[in-house]
VEXZA-278664 format. One record per residue (C-alpha): x, y, z. Coordinates in nm, 2 decimals, padded with zeros to 4 digits. Example, Ala and Ser with C-alpha at 12.3 -4.5 7.8 and 13.67 -1.06 7.14 Angstrom:
BEGIN
      x      y      z
  01.23 -00.45  00.78
  01.37 -00.11  00.71
//
This chain:
BEGIN
      x      y      z
  04.54  04.96  00.47
  04.22  04.82  00.33
  04.14  05.09  00.08
  04.48  05.15 -00.07
  04.58  04.98 -00.39
  04.23  05.00 -00.54
  04.20  05.19 -00.86
  03.93  05.45 -00.89
  03.85  05.70 -01.16
  04.01  05.98 -00.97
  04.35  05.83 -00.92
  04.66  06.01 -01.05
  05.00  05.86 -01.16
  05.31  05.97 -00.96
  05.67  05.89 -01.04
  05.97  05.97 -00.83
  06.31  05.85 -00.72
  06.41  05.73 -00.38
  06.74  05.60 -00.23
  06.79  05.22 -00.29
  06.80  05.14  00.08
  06.47  05.32  00.15
  06.32  05.14 -00.15
  06.43  04.80 -00.01
  06.27  04.89  00.33
  05.94  04.97  00.17
  05.95  04.66 -00.05
  06.02  04.45  00.26
  05.72  04.60  00.43
  05.50  04.54  00.13
  05.61  04.18  00.11
  05.55  04.12  00.48
  05.19  04.26  00.43
  05.12  04.07  00.11
  05.07  04.38 -00.10
  05.27  04.57 -00.36
  05.49  04.87 -00.32
  05.23  05.10 -00.46
  04.98  05.00 -00.18
  05.24  05.06  00.09
  05.33  05.41 -00.05
  04.96  05.50 -00.08
  04.91  05.39  00.28
  05.21  05.60  00.40
  05.10  05.90  00.21
  04.74  05.87  00.33
  04.85  05.84  00.69
  05.08  06.15  00.66
  04.84  06.37  00.47
  04.66  06.52  00.78
  04.99  06.59  00.95
  05.13  06.77  00.64
  04.81  06.97  00.60
  04.82  07.07  00.96
  05.18  07.18  00.91
  05.09  07.38  00.60
  04.80  07.55  00.80
  05.04  07.63  01.08
  05.28  07.78  00.83
  05.00  07.98  00.68
  04.90  08.10  01.02
  05.26  08.20  01.09
  05.28  08.39  00.76
  04.95  08.57  00.84
  05.09  08.67  01.18
  05.40  08.80  01.01
  05.18  09.00  00.77
  04.99  09.13  01.07
  05.32  09.25  01.23
  05.37  09.47  00.92
  05.01  09.61  00.94
  04.98  09.96  01.08
  04.93  09.96  01.45
  04.68  10.19  01.62
  04.32  10.29  01.55
  04.36  10.45  01.21
  04.42  10.30  00.87
  04.77  10.45  00.85
  04.89  10.70  00.60
  04.75  10.51  00.30
  04.40  10.37  00.37
  04.37  10.21  00.03
  04.70  10.02  00.07
  04.59  09.91  00.42
  04.25  09.79  00.28
  04.43  09.60  00.00
  04.65  09.42  00.26
  04.36  09.34  00.48
  04.17  09.19  00.18
  04.47  08.99  00.09
  04.50  08.85  00.44
  04.13  08.77  00.44
  04.16  08.58  00.11
  04.45  08.38  00.26
  04.26  08.30  00.57
  03.95  08.19  00.36
  04.18  07.97  00.15
  04.33  07.80  00.46
  03.99  07.76  00.62
  03.83  07.60  00.31
  04.12  07.36  00.26
  04.11  07.26  00.63
  03.73  07.21  00.62
  03.76  07.00  00.30
  04.04  06.80  00.46
  03.85  06.75  00.78
  03.55  06.62  00.58
  03.78  06.37  00.40
  03.94  06.26  00.72
  03.60  06.21  00.89
  03.48  06.00  00.59
  03.79  05.79  00.62
  03.75  05.72  00.99
  03.38  05.65  00.94
  03.45  05.39  00.67
//
């Protein structure tokens, strides 16, 4: 928890509501660690970020598999080659998006563990 709570130029403000009992729990944790609530929430969010990104990637992969199920099976391009090509290009774009986000996240995670 050493890096949370420090303001940098690339910080963003977030505001949200939470149940009172959950708020009390987080405030208690913050007080026991000698930090403010914001630092604890930043810590929790930072710890969960890789898990959430992995879940998003898994969901993206499942969606791509679902798209693949609808692709024409066999050696040909189906009855409409242009439509098939458009679908393939869309799937490739989605794969590239997922891959670039994962690569970026892996770089961020590696920098965190190195620090």
